[in-house]
FIFILO-540607 format. One line per field, with one value per residue (C-alpha): residue number from 1; x, y, z. Coordinates in steps of 0.25 Angstrom, whole numbers, m for minus. Example, Ala and Ser with C-alpha at 12.3 -4.5 7.8 and 13.67 -1.06 7.14 Angstrom:
residues 2
pos = (1/2)
X = (49/55)
Y = (m18/m4)
Z = (31/29)
end
This chain:
residues 337
pos = (1/2/3/4/5/6/7/8/9/10/11/12/13/14/15/16/17/18/19/20/21/22/23/24/25/26/27/28/29/30/31/32/33/34/35/36/37/38/39/40/41/42/43/44/45/46/47/48/49/50/51/52/53/54/55/56/57/58/59/60/61/62/63/64/65/66/67/68/69/70/71/72/73/74/75/76/77/78/79/80/81/82/83/84/85/86/87/88/89/90/91/92/93/94/95/96/97/98/99/100/101/102/103/104/105/106/107/108/109/110/111/112/113/114/115/116/117/118/119/120/121/122/123/124/125/126/127/128/129/130/131/132/133/134/135/136/137/138/139/140/141/142/143/144/145/146/147/148/149/150/151/152/153/154/155/156/157/158/159/160/161/162/163/164/165/166/167/168/169/170/171/172/173/174/175/176/177/178/179/180/181/182/183/184/185/186/187/188/189/190/191/192/193/194/195/196/197/198/199/200/201/202/203/204/205/206/207/208/209/210/211/212/213/214/215/216/217/218/219/220/221/222/223/224/225/226/227/228/229/230/231/232/233/234/235/236/237/238/239/240/241/242/243/244/245/246/247/248/249/250/251/252/253/254/255/256/257/258/259/260/261/262/263/264/265/266/267/268/269/270/271/272/273/274/275/276/277/278/279/280/281/282/283/284/285/286/287/288/289/290/291/292/293/294/295/296/297/298/299/300/301/302/303/304/305/306/307/308/309/310/311/312/313/314/315/316/317/318/319/320/321/322/323/324/325/326/327/328/329/330/331/332/333/334/335/336/337)
X = (468/466/475/477/477/481/469/472/470/475/484/473/462/470/463/472/464/466/456/454/450/435/428/439/439/442/448/443/445/441/454/447/439/444/435/438/426/424/418/404/403/408/420/433/444/459/470/471/482/484/475/482/478/475/482/471/472/457/449/435/433/445/447/460/464/467/467/458/450/436/430/439/446/442/432/428/414/408/397/383/371/359/346/331/325/312/318/331/340/353/368/380/394/403/418/416/405/407/397/384/373/380/386/397/393/405/415/423/431/440/449/437/425/420/407/402/389/384/371/362/353/342/332/325/331/344/350/362/370/380/390/397/408/412/417/406/404/413/427/423/414/413/399/394/381/373/364/355/347/337/342/333/319/313/310/318/308/317/331/341/356/365/379/388/401/411/418/432/437/452/459/451/447/436/432/424/412/400/389/377/366/354/346/333/337/325/332/340/334/345/359/369/384/386/396/399/386/383/380/368/356/347/356/348/352/364/373/368/357/353/360/372/383/397/393/405/417/415/419/406/401/388/377/365/354/345/332/328/314/310/318/311/317/325/326/338/341/354/360/374/384/395/408/419/426/430/439/428/414/410/417/410/396/399/402/389/382/389/383/370/371/359/365/379/389/402/414/423/436/434/442/434/419/416/423/432/444/452/464/466/476/486/484/476/467/452/440/425/421/407/397/384/372/363/351/345/332/337/340/354/360/371/367/376/386/382/396/410/423/422/430/442/434/424/434/440/426/424/438/435/421/427/437/426/418/430/433/418/419/431/425/413/421/429/417/411/423)
Y = (m124/m139/m143/m157/m161/m174/m178/m179/m193/m201/m209/m211/m214/m220/m211/m206/m193/m179/m169/m154/m143/m140/m133/m140/m152/m166/m179/m190/m205/m217/m225/m231/m220/m206/m194/m180/m172/m157/m147/m148/m163/m166/m175/m172/m164/m162/m166/m182/m191/m193/m204/m217/m216/m202/m195/m185/m179/m176/m185/m189/m203/m212/m227/m226/m241/m238/m223/m222/m209/m210/m197/m185/m187/m178/m170/m168/m174/m178/m170/m168/m159/m156/m149/m147/m151/m144/m130/m131/m129/m136/m137/m146/m148/m155/m151/m153/m143/m134/m132/m125/m120/m126/m119/m126/m126/m134/m145/m153/m166/m176/m187/m195/m187/m174/m166/m156/m147/m138/m130/m127/m115/m109/m99/m106/m120/m125/m139/m142/m154/m162/m172/m180/m189/m201/m215/m225/m239/m245/m240/m241/m229/m215/m210/m196/m193/m182/m174/m164/m155/m145/m133/m123/m118/m123/m138/m145/m152/m161/m164/m169/m174/m177/m184/m186/m194/m195/m208/m207/m220/m223/m230/m229/m214/m209/m223/m230/m239/m232/m240/m233/m240/m233/m245/m241/m227/m218/m205/m207/m199/m201/m208/m208/m210/m195/m191/m179/m173/m160/m162/m154/m163/m155/m156/m168/m182/m185/m197/m212/m213/m225/m237/m244/m253/m252/m241/m237/m236/m221/m208/m207/m207/m207/m197/m198/m189/m191/m185/m184/m177/m166/m161/m152/m140/m146/m160/m168/m180/m188/m199/m205/m206/m216/m214/m225/m237/m251/m261/m268/m266/m277/m270/m257/m264/m269/m255/m250/m261/m256/m242/m246/m238/m236/m230/m231/m229/m237/m231/m242/m242/m245/m258/m264/m262/m274/m267/m279/m270/m274/m265/m259/m264/m255/m260/m248/m253/m251/m250/m247/m233/m230/m219/m222/m217/m222/m215/m212/m221/m234/m248/m252/m257/m266/m274/m271/m282/m293/m298/m298/m292/m280/m268/m264/m254/m265/m275/m264/m262/m277/m279/m268/m273/m287/m281/m273/m286/m293/m282/m282/m298/m297/m286/m295/m307/m299/m294/m308/m313)
Z = (m283/m281/m270/m265/m250/m244/m236/m221/m215/m227/m218/m209/m219/m230/m241/m252/m254/m259/m253/m253/m243/m241/m253/m262/m271/m265/m269/m260/m259/m250/m254/m266/m273/m275/m279/m283/m278/m282/m273/m279/m278/m292/m295/m302/m295/m298/m288/m289/m292/m307/m312/m317/m332/m336/m324/m321/m307/m307/m298/m300/m296/m295/m291/m282/m284/m299/m298/m310/m312/m317/m321/m321/m335/m346/m340/m325/m328/m315/m308/m302/m303/m295/m300/m298/m311/m308/m307/m315/m303/m306/m302/m306/m303/m313/m316/m331/m331/m319/m307/m310/m300/m287/m276/m267/m252/m247/m250/m241/m241/m234/m239/m242/m243/m249/m247/m257/m254/m265/m267/m279/m278/m287/m280/m269/m273/m267/m267/m258/m263/m255/m261/m250/m255/m245/m246/m247/m241/m252/m255/m270/m269/m264/m260/m263/m255/m262/m254/m261/m251/m255/m247/m254/m251/m264/m267/m278/m288/m295/m289/m299/m298/m309/m308/m320/m320/m332/m332/m336/m331/m330/m336/m349/m347/m356/m360/m350/m348/m340/m333/m327/m319/m313/m308/m302/m297/m298/m296/m309/m320/m330/m332/m343/m347/m348/m338/m346/m344/m336/m321/m322/m319/m328/m340/m346/m350/m358/m362/m363/m354/m344/m338/m345/m342/m347/m357/m366/m366/m368/m361/m353/m338/m330/m328/m318/m316/m303/m299/m285/m286/m277/m265/m256/m249/m237/m243/m247/m256/m255/m263/m265/m277/m277/m285/m285/m292/m290/m297/m304/m308/m298/m287/m291/m291/m277/m273/m278/m270/m257/m259/m264/m278/m286/m298/m304/m315/m318/m326/m331/m340/m355/m354/m342/m344/m335/m323/m321/m317/m330/m333/m346/m356/m351/m337/m331/m320/m321/m311/m311/m307/m300/m300/m292/m284/m273/m267/m280/m279/m285/m280/m277/m290/m284/m271/m259/m257/m247/m245/m251/m246/m237/m240/m232/m223/m221/m216/m207/m201/m199/m193/m183/m180/m177/m168/m160/m159/m154/m144/m139/m138/m130/m121/m119/m115/m105/m98/m97/m90)
end
């Protein structure tokens, strides 16, 4: 049974979050982005507040300033898979399709983090996959560090990873614009708008392929297939996924610059393909949702910001820093007297 727990430390940390005990699902947040993380590292779990437009209590990826949910409507179509294309070993987790080939090793969470560890085993081959969800350098994005370890005694000849995401962006659920940009990322084998696809990396291509901007408005999403080459016994490969949202497309691009994203998809409401944050005719607020990757062999698509207004956490660090400098200066002056 899915039970909600009020996370200890809300008063101290200021995070409105619902989490679950070890080995259970979790709803985590950083105060701006809320995510529903299932035990195998896929998204979409029950137990959140009703969303503002459809009233769903499933949480996949939400933007807390508007409350808008981006993926859990209709089907719970978000997930991932890992495989060795040279042997056919494959496993995947997606709540719309189920879990295949994977075994859960552990799952734990706090108010703002979640860690899933699973294994995929076939004969002498074994992969251990860790998804670690945590706040990133910007409040607009959650970071998911993915570590794939070859814990078997046999080498992996052709390591693959797939991640699929069905955009169901409130307030125009089932009708949204999707953008996919893969840049120069050498690890990208295939990309499309098929968020309904199986998470099996060996399932083959589907959907409208390639890069596109403001494609739609339809009921669709984003699919990314990655190939990382061989992985010898005892070796590991790591990369990062980012999930998030911002009030406008410009703010979303700035957030991508902060984390050095190399590949990304945007999901935007049907009335606001430019991502200006325009409300619908009925007054419902809109925002730009983000799904991105780094560490996949590409150049940074959006240059990191060189100035601008620091985020609140940055201001706090600056103020604390100024205070420490002042204390040190006063101490030096006192010693000089």
